[in-house]
C-alpha positions as CSV (number, residue, x, y, z in Angstrom):
1,M,1.7,-32.2,17.2
2,A,-1.5,-32.1,15.2
3,S,-1.1,-31.2,11.5
4,Q,-3.0,-28.2,10.1
5,N,-4.9,-28.5,6.8
6,T,-3.7,-25.5,4.9
7,V,-5.4,-26.2,1.6
8,I,-7.2,-23.2,0.1
9,K,-10.2,-24.1,-1.9
10,L,-10.6,-21.3,-4.5
11,K,-14.1,-20.5,-5.7
12,E,-13.0,-20.1,-9.3
13,K,-11.0,-22.8,-11.1
14,T,-9.3,-20.2,-13.2
15,P,-8.6,-16.5,-12.4
16,A,-11.5,-14.2,-13.2
17,R,-10.9,-10.9,-15.0
18,S,-11.8,-7.8,-12.9
19,G,-11.1,-4.8,-15.1
20,A,-7.3,-4.9,-15.8
21,F,-6.7,-7.5,-13.2
22,L,-7.0,-11.2,-12.7
23,Q,-8.4,-12.4,-9.4
24,Q,-9.1,-15.7,-7.5
25,S,-10.6,-16.0,-4.0
26,G,-11.7,-18.6,-1.5
27,P,-12.1,-19.4,2.3
28,A,-8.9,-19.6,4.3
29,S,-7.8,-20.7,7.7
30,V,-5.7,-18.4,9.8
31,V,-3.8,-20.0,12.7
32,I,-1.7,-18.1,15.3
33,D,0.5,-20.1,17.6
34,G,-1.4,-23.2,16.6
35,K,-4.8,-21.8,17.5
36,Q,-7.7,-20.5,15.3
37,F,-8.2,-16.8,15.7
38,I,-11.4,-15.9,17.5
39,C,-13.6,-13.1,16.2
40,D,-16.0,-11.2,18.5
41,D,-19.2,-9.4,17.7
42,E,-19.1,-6.9,20.5
43,I,-22.7,-5.7,19.9
44,G,-24.4,-9.0,19.2
45,G,-22.3,-10.9,21.8
46,S,-21.4,-13.8,19.6
47,K,-17.8,-15.2,19.5
48,G,-16.4,-17.9,17.2
49,E,-13.6,-18.8,14.8
50,C,-13.0,-16.0,12.3
51,K,-14.2,-16.8,8.9
52,W,-11.4,-15.6,6.6
53,E,-11.5,-15.0,2.9
54,I,-8.3,-14.9,0.8
55,S,-8.0,-13.2,-2.5
56,F,-5.1,-13.3,-5.0
57,R,-4.8,-10.4,-7.5
58,G,-2.4,-9.7,-10.4
59,N,-2.0,-9.4,-14.1
60,N,-1.0,-11.8,-16.9
61,A,2.5,-12.0,-15.5
62,G,1.3,-13.4,-12.1
63,Y,-0.1,-12.3,-8.8
64,D,1.4,-9.2,-7.1
65,Q,-0.8,-9.0,-4.1
66,F,-3.1,-11.1,-1.8
67,S,-5.6,-10.1,0.8
68,F,-7.3,-11.6,3.9
69,S,-10.6,-10.3,5.1
70,T,-13.0,-11.2,7.9
71,T,-15.9,-9.8,9.9
72,N,-16.1,-9.0,13.7
73,F,-12.3,-8.7,14.1
74,P,-11.7,-7.9,17.7
75,V,-9.9,-4.6,17.1
76,N,-11.2,-1.1,16.9
77,E,-8.0,0.9,17.5
78,A,-5.6,1.5,14.6
79,G,-2.3,-0.3,15.1
80,S,-3.4,-2.9,17.6
81,E,-4.2,-5.4,14.8
82,I,-0.4,-5.9,14.3
83,K,0.1,-7.0,17.9
84,M,-2.9,-9.4,17.6
85,L,-2.1,-11.1,14.4
86,F,1.7,-11.0,14.5
87,P,2.6,-11.1,18.2
88,K,6.1,-12.3,17.7
89,N,7.0,-10.1,14.8
90,T,5.8,-6.6,15.7
91,S,9.3,-5.2,15.2
92,S,9.2,-6.2,11.5
93,F,6.4,-3.7,10.9
94,K,7.1,0.0,10.2
95,L,4.1,2.3,9.9
96,L,4.6,4.3,6.6
97,S,1.3,6.2,6.4
98,K,-2.0,6.6,8.0
99,C,-3.9,6.7,4.7
100,I,-7.2,7.4,6.3
101,E,-7.9,8.2,9.9
102,G,-11.3,8.0,11.6
103,A,-13.3,6.2,14.3
104,A,-15.5,4.4,11.8
105,Y,-13.0,3.8,9.0
106,W,-9.2,3.8,8.8
107,I,-6.4,2.4,6.6
108,N,-2.7,2.1,7.6
109,L,0.2,1.3,5.3
110,Y,3.1,-0.7,6.7
111,E,6.5,-1.8,5.4
112,I,7.4,-5.3,6.5
113,N,11.0,-6.4,6.9
114,I,11.5,-10.0,8.0
115,P,15.2,-11.0,8.3
116,G,16.2,-13.1,5.3
117,K,13.1,-12.3,3.3
118,K,12.3,-9.8,0.6
119,T,10.6,-6.5,1.9
120,F,6.9,-6.3,1.2
121,W,4.0,-4.0,2.2
122,M,0.7,-4.3,3.9
123,T,-2.4,-2.2,4.3
124,S,-4.8,-2.9,7.2
125,T,-8.3,-1.5,6.7
126,Y,-11.0,-1.3,9.4
127,E,-14.6,-0.5,8.5
128,S,-17.2,-0.1,11.3
129,M,-20.5,-1.6,10.3
130,S,-22.1,-0.5,13.6
131,A,-21.7,3.3,13.6
132,T,-25.5,3.4,14.0
133,A,-28.0,0.8,15.3
134,S,-29.7,0.6,11.9
135,Q,-26.4,0.0,10.1
136,Y,-25.6,-2.9,12.5
137,E,-29.0,-4.4,12.1
138,S,-28.8,-4.3,8.3
139,S,-25.3,-5.7,8.1
140,G,-25.4,-8.2,11.0
141,V,-21.7,-7.6,11.8
142,A,-19.8,-5.1,14.0
143,N,-17.0,-4.5,11.5
144,N,-15.1,-5.6,8.4
145,F,-11.3,-6.0,8.4
146,Y,-9.0,-6.4,5.4
147,F,-5.3,-7.1,5.3
148,S,-3.7,-6.6,1.9
149,F,-0.1,-7.7,1.2
150,F,1.8,-6.2,-1.8
151,F,5.1,-7.2,-3.4
152,D,5.3,-3.9,-5.2
153,R,5.7,-0.7,-3.1
154,R,4.2,1.5,-5.8
155,I,1.0,-0.5,-5.9
156,A,0.7,-0.4,-2.1
157,E,1.2,3.3,-2.1
158,E,-1.4,3.8,-4.9
159,T,-3.8,1.7,-2.8
160,C,-3.2,4.0,0.2
161,A,-3.7,7.1,-1.9
162,N,-7.1,6.0,-3.3
């Protein structure tokens, strides 16, 4: 079995202050069943390994959330992202709220219960960058996708409400 290099190289050596929060980010590798996840630009026709960015956010006491983001994620239907990224754990996800519903932009809030682990929460956000031809041409991507994980339900719900 080949080993995976899971080192995250953060852009900042120390957390940067962003308002009341501290934040660090950098590129990350996402592997599902030992394979890199493939992103697909449906409009431009290009396929390739997703280029993921990870971001850690918190306060002086420590990080309380982290997020993954990528472009051209091959999903445009709310809810199907769970089946794609977590194919063996879909029963661990409970949809709590459809924070925003729409064809070009949506956010879902999930509660995640994995046996033997502490409960945590996740928002999945889809942002179409191709609602119009000029929008796609200026952005160069079909969509942006964000997965944010929270260790505090209150913060997850506040994110959903905003």
